[in-house]
Structures are given as structure tokens and as C-alpha cells.
VEXDOKOL-6019 format. One record per residue (C-alpha): x, y, z; residue in one letter. Coordinates in pm, whole numbers, plus 50000, padded with zeros to 5 digits. Example, Ala and Ser with C-alpha at 12.3 -4.5 7.8 and 13.67 -1.06 7.14 Angstrom:
BEGIN
512304955050780A
513674989450714S
This chain:
BEGIN
606521047654460X
603811070854584X
601871043454759X
602631036855120X
603401000355063X
605901006854782X
607541034454974X
608001011755273X
609580985155055X
612051009454904X
612821023155246X
613690988755371X
616290985855097X
617781020255072X
616881040055386X
617771032455744X
616341049656053X
617711057756397X
615301065356683X
614951101856766X
616071116857097X
612941121757308X
611941157357376X
611381164957752X
607811174357675X
607061138657568X
608151125657910X
605201142658079X
603011113057995X
605261090258196X
605151113258502X
601381117158496X
600611079858479X
599661064958820X
602081038158939X
600861027859290X
598891039259591X
601681063559672X
601081080059337X
597421084859429X
598411101259754X
600851124459574X
598431133359293X
597481167559442X
601151175959485X
601891166359128X
598991187559011X
600411217959188X
603851209559050X
602631208858690X
600561239958750X
603711259858821X
606221240758609X
604021237758301X
604801272058149X
608531267558205X
608431232958051X
606751247957745X
609561272757713X
612031244157739X
610411227157444X
611081258257237X
614721259857335X
615701223157290X
615761206756948X
615021170756864X
617491153556632X
616641126156375X
619131107256164X
618281089255841X
620461073655575X
619841065055211X
621741055954898X
622611082254644X
620971081154303X
617491070554421X
614491080354204X
611851105054308X
609241094454563X
611331071054782X
610251074155145X
613091086355368X
611181087555695X
607981098455868X
608631126656116X
605211122256274X
605891085656353X
609551089556449X
608721118756685X
605981097056841X
603301122156744X
601141095456579X
601071057556618X
603491038156407X
602421019256098X
601620982456129X
604700961356179X
606540985356407X
606720981056782X
604231004356948X
605991025657207X
603251051457255X
602141041457605X
603651073857737X
601031095457558X
597271096357621X
595371077057359X
592951105957297X
595881129257222X
597141104956960X
593781098856795X
592491134656787X
594601164556682X
592621196556683X
594041217556528X
595891192756303X
599671188956291X
601681208556034X
605281202455923X
607411227555736X
611051235755663X
612461265355853X
613391281955523X
613311271555159X
616911272655036X
617891241354839X
615291218254990X
613211215654674X
616141200654488X
616731169654699X
613811162554936X
610121169954963X
608251172955294X
604551165055319X
603101193055536X
600261171255668X
601791136755718X
605341147555792X
606781122455544X
610121129955379X
610581117355021X
613291120554763X
612581146854499X
612981146654123X
616531160454161X
618741129654191X
621161130354485X
624751127154367X
627001122254668X
630161131554478X
628641163954347X
627341173254692X
630261164854919X
633361163154702X
632711193754486X
630251216154667X
630171202755022X
632211208655327X
631421219055677X
628101237055647X
626281241355980X
622541242856055X
622141274555854X
619061272355634X
616411246755578X
618951223555420X
622741223055400X
625541199155317X
628111186155560X
631121163955493X
634281155855680X
637621153755498X
638741125155720X
635671103455673X
633291092755403X
630221107955570X
628041131055366X
625081147155537X
622091167555429X
621041189355723X
617461201755754X
615631223056008X
611961213356042X
609241231356240X
606281212156384X
603191233356445X
600741244156588X
601801259456919X
600531230557130X
602881205556962X
605701228256863X
609001211356779X
612211224356632X
613651192956471X
617141189156330X
617161162156062X
620371146655937X
620251125755618X
623431105555562X
624051099255193X
625521064855138X
627911059854851X
627201036054560X
629681025054299X
628711049054021X
632181061753926X
635011042853760X
638651049153855X
640341074453630X
643991082753586X
644801120053568X
646931114253255X
646601089052975X
650371083452944X
652471075053251X
656261071953226X
658541054753476X
662341054353438X
664341025153574X
668161023153560X
669320992453375X
671420981553672X
668420982453910X
668590951554132X
665720927054158X
662940938254398X
663650974854330X
660450994354410X
659471025654221X
656341045754297X
654111051953998X
653141088153989X
649651099253897X
647671071754075X
644061066853971X
641361087254139X
637841075154219X
635231099154362X
633561069654535X
634641060854888X
635241030055096X
635250997454907X
633821015754605X
637081034754573X
640291022454410X
641280989154564X
643960974054345X
646120978554037X
647400954253776X
649330954353451X
647960940253129X
651450927553034X
654180922753293X
656780913353027X
658090887553278X
660240915553416X
657960935053648X
655130932053896X
652910956154085X
652380961754455X
649940985254626X
650701003554952X
648121021155164X
649021051155381X
647401063355701X
644801083155506X
643681052155316X
645251063254987X
646611034954775X
649761040154568X
650921014954306X
654581004954310X
656450989754018X
658740961354131X
661640949253918X
661580911253890X
664350905053631X
667710917553511X
667470947553279X
669720956052987X
669100988352802X
671220977152509X
668900947052463X
665590965352521X
665371001552621X
661601004152672X
658620983852790X
655020994352722X
652000980652909X
648540990653025X
648040997953395X
644520990453514X
642941004253833X
640010984853977X
637590995254249X
635800972454496X
632260976654370X
630030948554254X
630540946353966X
633940963653981X
634640993353753X
637990998053576X
640191026253455X
643361023553249X
646341043153123X
649381035152913X
652461028253127X
655811033152955X
658781019053146X
661971035053015X
665351019253089X
668021045553162X
671571039753050X
674561033653270X
678161031553162X
678360993853132X
679930992352784X
683351003552660X
684521013852312X
685430986352066X
687150988551728X
685630969951440X
689070961751294X
692200953851485X
694450966551203X
694120986750884X
696670990050604X
697091023350425X
699331034150134X
700451070150088X
702371083949794X
705431104049872X
704201133849673X
700841136049857X
699861171149957X
699591182250318X
696111177450464X
695301147150254X
693271121850457X
695251090350505X
692891068250701X
690001068950950X
689521046851253X
686181041951426X
685251026351759X
681731019051883X
680301022752236X
676791007852286X
676021032152567X
674271065352522X
675101101752572X
678171109852776X
678621072852850X
679251067352479X
681641096552420X
684901083952260X
688221102152223X
691051089452008X
694771092452091X
698091077951987X
699671052452211X
702841061952384X
704541035552170X
704071056751856X
707311075551778X
707181112951789X
708301114351424X
705191095251320X
703021118251532X
704541148451365X
703991133951018X
700421121351071X
697821140751268X
695051121851450X
691731139751510X
690811129851865X
687091133851799X
686541118551454X
689501094351438X
690581107951096X
694341106151021X
695651132950786X
699041140750639X
700341168350863X
703651177150692X
705341171450357X
706951137850313X
710721142150290X
713291119350143X
714511107450484X
711111097550612X
710641061250711X
708801040850454X
706551023050709X
704801038051009X
702971017451267X
700371039551433X
698841024551750X
695571042851824X
693631041652150X
689861047352190X
689121061352536X
685681060352704X
684681073053050X
685721047953312X
686871022453054X
690121005252959X
691101019752618X
690470998952309X
693360996152065X
693820992851689X
696770996951455X
697041016951133X
699991004950921X
700931033350682X
703251025650387X
704811054850206X
705501049349835X
708191071749712X
707631084249351X
709961100149104X
707231111948870X
704011127748970X
701031104248939X
697831113648755X
695391136148929X
691661130548975X
689671162249022X
686021156149124X
683171180849071X
680071168449253X
676581172949114X
674781154249392X
674841166249750X
678251159149904X
679331164850262X
682791154850392X
683441131250106X
680081113750131X
677571117149850X
673931115749958X
671331102149715X
667641096449766X
666391061849704X
664251056449401X
666191083349210X
665601078748840X
668011059248623X
671011079148483X
670911103548773X
674301122348751X
676471121049062X
679761138848969X
682151148948691X
685771137148716X
688631154448536X
691711132748486X
695031151548454X
698601140348384X
701011164348554X
703831152348334X
701791158148024X
703441129947831X
701571098947933X
698261085247828X
695861082648119X
692981057848142X
690161058148393X
687771031548521X
685361025448809X
686261001149083X
683660986449315X
680160971749306X
676950990849275X
674441004649028X
676871030748894X
678571037948563X
681631059148477X
681741069348110X
683601095547904X
681661127147864X
681801137347500X
682921159047332X
685451167247604X
688671147947665X
689591134348006X
686151142348137X
684121114248291X
680541113448420X
679531091648716X
675801082748710X
673371056448831X
672331027048619X
669171015148798X
666801023749081X
668281020249426X
666321007149726X
667271018750072X
665670988050228X
668030965350027X
671260984850070X
671931018250232X
675631024450165X
677971020249866X
681721025749844X
683281028349497X
686521042449362X
687511061149048X
690911047548941X
693231065848701X
696421049448562X
698911059248304X
701001039048071X
703871037648319X
701661018948562X
701041046748808X
697591043248970X
695561069349151X
692341060549330X
689581084049442X
687181067649684X
683531077949653X
681121069749940X
677441069949852X
674851071050128X
671231064950032X
668581085950202X
665421067850301X
662171077650140X
658711068550263X
658181042849993X
656931014650214X
653571012350379X
653170994150711X
652430957250675X
650230937950918X
651500903851012X
647940891350967X
645630909350723X
642660891450885X
642530888951264X
639950863551376X
639190869351744X
636760854651995X
635450867052328X
632790854352564X
629740876252601X
629160895852924X
632870904252930X
634350928353182X
634590964953072X
637800974252888X
638470937752812X
641680930052620X
641110916052270X
644520915152098X
647700934752028X
648070946151669X
651520945851514X
652590960251181X
656100964751039X
657450992450819X
660680987650625X
661361024950621X
663691040550875X
663331068051130X
660001084451172X
658951070750835X
658971036550994X
657131046251310X
653681030551299X
650501043351464X
647261023651485X
643741036151428X
640261021351407X
638501021951072X
635361042951020X
633231011451032X
634351002051384X
631701006051659X
632381033651910X
632811010052204X
636000994952061X
639251012652150X
642671009751989X
645791024152151X
647571042751873X
651031035952018X
650861000652155X
648230986651917X
646260971652206X
642650965852103X
640030966352381X
636260967652412X
634890992252665X
631460977052719X
629890943352773X
629010925152454X
625770906152421X
625780877452172X
622010878052153X
622150914252042X
625010909251795X
627150878551745X
629730889251489X
631640921651442X
633710929251135X
635550961851093X
638870975450972X
641970988351151X
644661010150999X
648411011351043X
649781045650945X
653451055850933X
654831090451006X
656201098050661X
655271127850450X
652921119950296X
652031091350528X
651391056350402X
648981031750551X
647670996550526X
644420981050639X
643620948750821X
640250933750904X
639150923651253X
636580895851264X
635320892351622X
632970864351721X
631090867452051X
630860833352217X
627640823852384X
627110820852759X
624010807052919X
622650840853026X
619120837952893X
616370817353045X
613900799552818X
611090823052726X
607560812552656X
605750829852371X
602890837252614X
602890839552991X
599560821253002X
598370795352752X
594700786652717X
593420756552524X
589790747552456X
589260710152418X
586000691552368X
585260666852640X
585700629752575X
588850639752384X
590750607452304X
593830598652504X
597170611652370X
595370635052135X
597030668052046X
595700695252276X
597980723652166X
601550734952104X
603480752752381X
605960775652207X
609150784652391X
612360800852272X
615840806152413X
618010834352282X
621200814752359X
622900792852102X
623960756552084X
623360735652392X
622610767152591X
619590772652368X
618300736752377X
615060735752579X
613300706552747X
609650709652857X
608010690953142X
604710692553329X
605270702453692X
601860692753828X
599290666953712X
601960648853513X
599930617153567X
597300631053328X
599250653253089X
602520649252902X
604540671052660X
606450660252351X
609780677752404X
610650679052036X
607390695051917X
606180710852241X
602860693252188X
600680689652499X
598750657052521X
596370640952770X
597080604852864X
593390597352927X
590050608852793X
588750639752975X
585200643053110X
583900678253165X
581290666453414X
584070652953637X
586330683253599X
585650712653372X
589130728453367X
592740720753445X
595530744353546X
599020732053468X
602470746253528X
604990737953259X
608700742053320X
611230749153045X
614870740453125X
617760748052890X
620930727652843X
623410752852985X
625750748553279X
624240757953515X
620850753353358X
618290781653354X
614560776653363X
611200794053348X
607600783953398X
604310791353226X
600720786753325X
598520764453109X
594730765653137X
592750737752970X
589020743952940X
586810714452843X
584030722452597X
580740705752672X
579290677852458X
575650668152495X
576350634752657X
573980637152954X
570150635952932X
568180657553174X
567830642353521X
564350646353679X
564630654854046X
560930661254110X
558710642154111X
561000615254239X
559080586054082X
556150577653858X
554250564954165X
554000598954328X
550610616654322X
549160649754425X
545730658654563X
544070686754368X
541000702354526X
538010708954298X
537830744654422X
541230752654270X
540930784254066X
541970784653699X
545490797453649X
546640784853986X
549880764754000X
549310728554087X
552770713054093X
556010713853896X
558490691453721X
562070699853813X
565040685753622X
568740693653586X
571300686353315X
575000680753390X
575930696153057X
576410733553004X
575250759852762X
572520750652520X
573150714352610X
571760722152955X
568790743452848X
565740722552944X
562240723252792X
559160706652942X
556180693352749X
553210670252807X
553360642752548X
550630620452690X
547400624952895X
544870602053065X
541960610053294X
538500625453300X
539690657853143X
543520658953150X
543620687952902X
542630709753195X
546290710853299X
549090729353124X
552890728453176X
555180758053128X
557840746452877X
560500768053035X
559950764853411X
558130731453431X
555310746453638X
551970728153591X
548900750553621X
545140745353603X
543810759853279X
540040755753332X
537770753353633X
537230717653755X
533760703253711X
531920675953894X
532870652253616X
536600659353658X
536900640253985X
539400611953968X
543030604553868X
544630625353594X
547920611753456X
550280634353256X
553360620353076X
555930648553079X
558900649052846X
562000667452969X
564320675452676X
567540695452642X
568640717152348X
571810697852277X
573540696651944X
573510677251719X
571020654551897X
568950666252195X
568520641452482X
565400637152695X
563820619252989X
560150612953082X
558240612953407X
554630605753500X
552820633253690X
549740619753879X
547050644353987X
544100631654200X
541170655854183X
538970652154493X
538080669054816X
539970643855022X
541840610955011X
539960583655194X
541530552455043X
545210554954964X
545540518254870X
542940523654602X
544900552254454X
548080531854463X
546370503654279X
545370528254009X
548950540553986X
550260505153948X
548110499153644X
549890505653316X
548290537053173X
546970537352821X
548340570352705X
548600582352351X
551990597952293X
551910632452139X
554810640351911X
554620677751968X
558010690552078X
558300717452343X
559200752052230X
561060776652451X
561480812952363X
565010822352450X
564310859552446X
562120870752736X
558730887252656X
558470914152917X
555030926352816X
553500892052866X
555080889053205X
553720922553305X
550190913553192X
550260880053366X
551440896453685X
548020914053707X
545980882153685X
546190872754057X
544960907454152X
541970905953917X
541100871154032X
541210881854395X
538900911454332X
536480889554144X
536390864354423X
535660891054682X
532820905654471X
531190872454402X
531600861554763X
529690891454894X
526760885054654X
526460847754720X
527090848755093X
523380847455184X
522300821854926X
525350800254984X
524510793555345X
521020781355242X
522040755954987X
525210744255168X
523400715955354X
521720703355037X
524920702454841X
526670684655125X
524110657055138X
524130652954761X
527850648054754X
527700621655026X
525230599854831X
527240604354515X
530370591054685X
528650560954818X
527380551254473X
530710555154302X
533440533354443X
536050547654199X
537890574354385X
538680585354738X
538640622154838X
540340639655126X
538830672555248X
540980703655222X
541870722755537X
540890758255452X
543480766455183X
545020750754875X
548050731955001X
549390710154726X
551320680554866X
552910654554648X
552940622054840X
555860598554783X
555200561754806X
558180544654652X
560990554454414X
560440551054045X
563080546553779X
562750574053520X
563100560553172X
564020578152851X
561750575652551X
């Protein structure tokens, strides 16, 4: 963009100009211009005024500064014209196209500057980074350092004054960004101190960006509809105006929320989350979506972050018992502290809202309270004192579960005391597996025959046989442990799977021969192991997306399940190593997006893997395949293989013959890539076969009528809307030798020319001139004499190349009369040359006295023997021959002068005798008529009537 024209074009697009404020010195031209007769009368006064005021006015020009304001877009390349200080300060005439407002200055002052103008920055500073100033022309251009408005005014700008040659100024309350320059105009006679302001206009070169990638919003589950909550951390965009953040939206509203945007007095936009449905934390405690910020550029740019909407708990649930009544049996000899029963209530709330305390109802007698202790936290009922003989056999314990702000839930524990006379058998467990508070914890997938506990069976009476067995379902076995008596080993019988069953309750039962039974309940809790990998619902995800998609376009949401519990079942999502870098996968939500526009013509199908990884140790993973197909859009115009096609066709080419193939392609697919060709101009002569692209002519073409054709062919695809392109076709007709030479001179066989006897040898007599409508060798013409008749017709020679007829030998007395030469005019066509003939009539005599006689001779059919000798033309010029022939006229002239001086005396004496002799000779011979020459050889061919020229 160094040329003036290109710079002006760029300036019209990216740079705007505001007229400068006129300096007082420039107004002098207006004062000094005569306006009327009054001005003439006041001219002496004005002269005195300027004589005294002039120096002070000069000082004023030093003290006042002229201000210019320009504006341009950021990011322009080097060399873009910002403005011309010389033109805008009215120091030189404006370029063509601008309104000339220079009538206030003398024309001589504008045209001649001696010394010339000079422009320079007041000091160097940062000027070399952003602008360049031409010292001679005063033109300001952008420099190689690209202007970034955000870097100048948002990071490093702010309130700089007119300090150096260039500074930066921005206002926090506006989007203005100024480069400030101080420019000096020299020499002294035209001194200016110019303040230049360059306003940097913003372009949309920054996408909105959230300060954090994860945004959390907490909403109470009892929030009413239309509740508004401000989303913290709004997106930031360094661009300003419409290029800044304009709107927000959610990728998934879950049919429960919507977004609204509010703008404050400073123009800042804050997104608000609006509740649109009833929330229930117990049903769903969290919603995850993607919040997208969009600016107002064209095209708009996007930024996104993950928005997690957490539902906070309120106390909207009360405790509930799973059973309304439990029945418990206690032996009368049970020891103090023995657990009798355990009640459990459930509250679906969280935290303090789910805290439950247990208590006896006031209906429970004090005696029962003293006998059975209820743990208010765990709900466990234990034997608190020894069972006496007077204790009631049945106790009905009404237990209340209290929650904050709730009506207590109630259940009943019916305890039956069995009084015994003899002491029942005792079961003494010794646990091998991990046991806490009566619960044995086993890892899933423990090997078969994993020992759980030893049980020792004792008979306090020592006189009864005691048997032992296992009661309950599960993969367990209780067997005697040899070689010891009354020792039993509890072990597993097969592998246990946490995902199938997590909890087992079995009992070791001992009974003696008297029928006394003792039961020891064993609770087995399986611990989950990371033995399950995540499973994708679909191992192959077949996706489609239209090309030219918006940035960060949503593709799909991956979902994988993991049968493990806790963190071992928490799944994270990752792209495989074969995935292109412009695909993004949110590890938490599984949302798959593409960050850039896809081009089907560049790549139509993508196939890569995604991984689902759990949080176990070690982690397990599974892989799915994403098969993405980019759908075609009609975004490519048909493209010709060449911009210009040229075809060479021989003339007289038959109609509808194949001239040439016009190749065109379209990168689109399907109907979008189907192309139809048509001739825009001269469609009455040419046509195109759409299927083959073959160009044909409807009629035979004649080069002599038109030697070339220029066509414009249009290619239109089948898209909606259709796209098109054009190409230029040039058809050049090759010549065929289909035209014989056309003799233009002489015009007929009846024409004749008077040749004086005094004509010197080597002098040109006449010429034969012919043209050929063909071209090339087909139009190269050769001349030859193929027939002669007359007294001595061999005295004349024709140049085979030029057609000039010259006299070879001096004419004698016997050569008077009519000489007839049959000239053949032939071309050099291939394969057959064509020719024409013409009769050249030369009448040798001093004068023409009887024209009718000559015409009668011409009308007689000449008896001419045709010579078959063909003319030969040397194509290559012989320069030496031309040079030697060019000296012949000079030698002839010198010879004539020498001979003339010697025969001058004798010639005058014999002139009368020769004259008389000629007169008598003419009277005796009535054959020819002579016309005297008038002092010089003037060869005139006299036309009598046209003659048709025939071909031989």
C-alpha cells in the first residue's frame, strides 16, 4: 500500500479525517484579496497595517497550535495512509477528488516553495512504533508495529498529555483511545506547531472470557418462581461498544432456569439466573450447564464457563421410621449391657436439618425406662439392670424420633422377657475379619474360604450336648474346626460382589438337647472395590454437524456409568490422543464441543476416541469412539481449471464440432457440487454440453469474416442459494488457404501504360499489386511473368516479391509498339497454393496519338505462350544485394551527367535530322500511336473499362 492510489483506497475504508482548525496566518490571504472599489481606496492603509502588524502576527503563529484529528481501525498493516498534513493544513493543493478550498492563498505560494516544506516530530519517543511521518510530503502512515487498542489504552494508556512526540490518551468513562503527536512544520516562513490526534477505533479482535472456568451458584430449594440471582464473575471483553459482551445464554436450561442480563449506568452487563420451576433438593441437588457469553461483533465471538447450580437444603422433611413395630425377645438371665434392639429413623434433609434424637414416649412406664436404656443418638436399646423375678414379662416401649421443627415420628418395640431356670448355651465370638460395633467388614472379591470368625460354644451347665448351625442366607459356611471340640469356623464359600449385594445378616444358633436356643447375629458389610470400569451407553457415537459452524459449537454430551460406589464411581471424561486439538471435552459434564469452524472441503470425517476414567486407585477406564461427519454447505463457488481458456480452431470447422473441453470443479458435495455451464454472450453461435463441458459452434466459422471470438462462460452450482463464477474463452480461428490472391492493380486486362523509349534500364515501369485475405504463408504472394507478347517483351522483368516491373535493357527503335505481359499472382498456401492472373499492357512510344487504335489492339485475344516457371521468393532478406542495388541510381546519374556534357554540342546538330526521320517513319507505319513525354518519365496507367481477373 505504498502507492498513492492504494493508500487512498485503504484510507477511505479505515481512516476518517476532520478538517483542521485554520491558523490565523492562513487568513491573511483573505484580508489581502481586493473585494470592491472601497478595498482599492483602503489598499495603502492595509499596507501600513500589515507593515506594523506583520511581525506580531508571525509571533502569534508560533504561539498558537493547529489541531488535526484522524481516526483509524486498530490492527491495520504497515503503509496505510492516515492523512496528509500538507493537504489538511492547506499548504499544498488537495489531491484530485477533493474540493479545492485554496482560494485564500496566492497561487504562486502554493506552486513554488523555496525553501521546500519539512515535517518532523517534536521528539522521537514511541513514534517509530506506530506511525511514520514522511518529512517531505507530510504524509502519516501506519508503521510495521501493529496498533493494538487494548494494549495501548486498557493496559498502558491513561491520561497522557501532549508530552513527547507521541503519547496515549484514554478516558475511563468512554471508549476513546487517542495517539497524540506534536509535529513541527518548517522552515521559518511556514512554521507550524501542529497537534495531531489519532483516534483508534475498536475492532472485534477479542472474545469474551470468564475470569474462572467453574462458576457456582447456590439456590435454596424453596426459592419461589422468578427468583433472581446474580451470577458472579461475569465475562470480560477488552473490546468496547458493540464489540463488548452483549448477551449471555445457557447451553442447557434444564427446563428450570433462564437467564436475564441487566445493564448498569456504566454500561456493564451482569447475567442473572432466574428460577422458572419448583426445586426439590431431595429429587435433584445439582444442575450443571455451560454459560456462554457473546459479544456484538460480526461475526460474534464467544466465551464459556461451566455453571454449577447447587440446591441448598431446607428443613422440609421430618424423620420417619422404617418399621412401625419391632418384636424382641430377651432371656431372663441376660447380662447387663446386652443390646436388646435398635430403632432407626430416616430424615431426607441434610446437616442439622437431618439431626434425629430418640426418646421414650411419656406413655412408657418408668419401670420399663429403668430396665431398658435408650441411646438418644443411635436408637440402641440395652439392658440397663438385671432382670428380677418380679419384672413384667412384656414391655411395650414407645419410641419417638425428634427432628428440628418436626412432629415426632413414633414406633413401638415390644420386648418379651423369657424367664429361664437353667442357663442357656453361650456363644463366644472371636473375629478374624475387621469388626466394629458388631458389624464385620469384608472387601468384595475376597477369595473363597476367607475366614471371618471363630465361635466357641459353651454349656454353662456342663451336662447337655450343644449343637451349632448357621441361620440366614449368604455365601457363608459354619463348620467345626478340628481337632478342637465346640470350636466353629465361619468362612466364605464364594466370591462376593458389592454391586449385587452390599449387606448380609446371618446368625449363629446354638441349642442343647433341652431345646434351649441361643442366637448370635452377625452383620456383614461389604466394602466396595474399584472392580468396575465406566461403561459408555454408546461405544460408537455417530455425530453430524454442518460446516462453517459457530465457534465452541455443541456436539453432544457424553454419559458413562460406573457400578462402583463413592469416588470409585465418579467418572471423568477425557479426549483420546488421536483427537484434534480444536475439540474440547469438559471432564466433569462430558460436554463435547468444537472450538473452531470446520470445513468439509478440508476434512469431511473425524474419528477419534474419548475416555471415561473413574477415581479409583488404581483408576479404571473405558473407551468410546466418536465418528463425526461434517455436512456440506454451499460455500464454494464453481472453479474453472483456468481463468482464461484459449482454443485454436481451423476455419470452416463444421457445425457442432468439438472445439474444446471447459473444465470446472466445485469443492462442495452432492447437489451443491453439481455445476451447469452456459454461454453468457454469443449463445446464438456457441453452445456447451453441460454433461461433458464440451464447447461447440452451431455454424461453420469463417476466419475472413471474424478471426477470433471472446466468450464468457458462466458456471452455476445447484446449491440454495446458487453460487456462480465466470471464465473467459478465447477462440482463435486458424487460417486455411481458401482465398486466391486478389489483384487490385492493374484493375483490368484492358489497362495500358505508356513507356517512353528514353526510359533508362533498371527504371521501374509499373507494378502489380495484389492482396490475399488469408494469413501467414497462405497470404505470402509471389509474382511471375508466365506469358509475353510484343516486339521484345523480355526487356521487362517483374520482382517476384514486390510485383514491381522494371526495364531490363535499353529500348531500341524496333521495340516501339504494344508489349503484353501475362502475370501470375500466386500465394504460398498449403497444401495447394492458389493464384490469379492479370494482363499488363505496356505501350512503348513517345506519345499516344490514337487511343482507339490501342484499344483495338487490347481487344484482340493475345497469342501468348504460357511459361510454366513458378515464381520463387526468398523468405530471408539478402542485405548485401539490397545495399549494392541501392548504389545503382547514383552510378546511373553520374554516367548520364558525364555523357550529357560530351554529347551536348553534337546533339544539337543532329537533333533536327533525327526529328525529321522519325516523322517520316511514323507516317509509313500505321501500327502504333505515340504520345510525346513532357520532360520527365511519368508513368500513367490509363483505365478504360474494368476487366474480370480470371484464375488459370
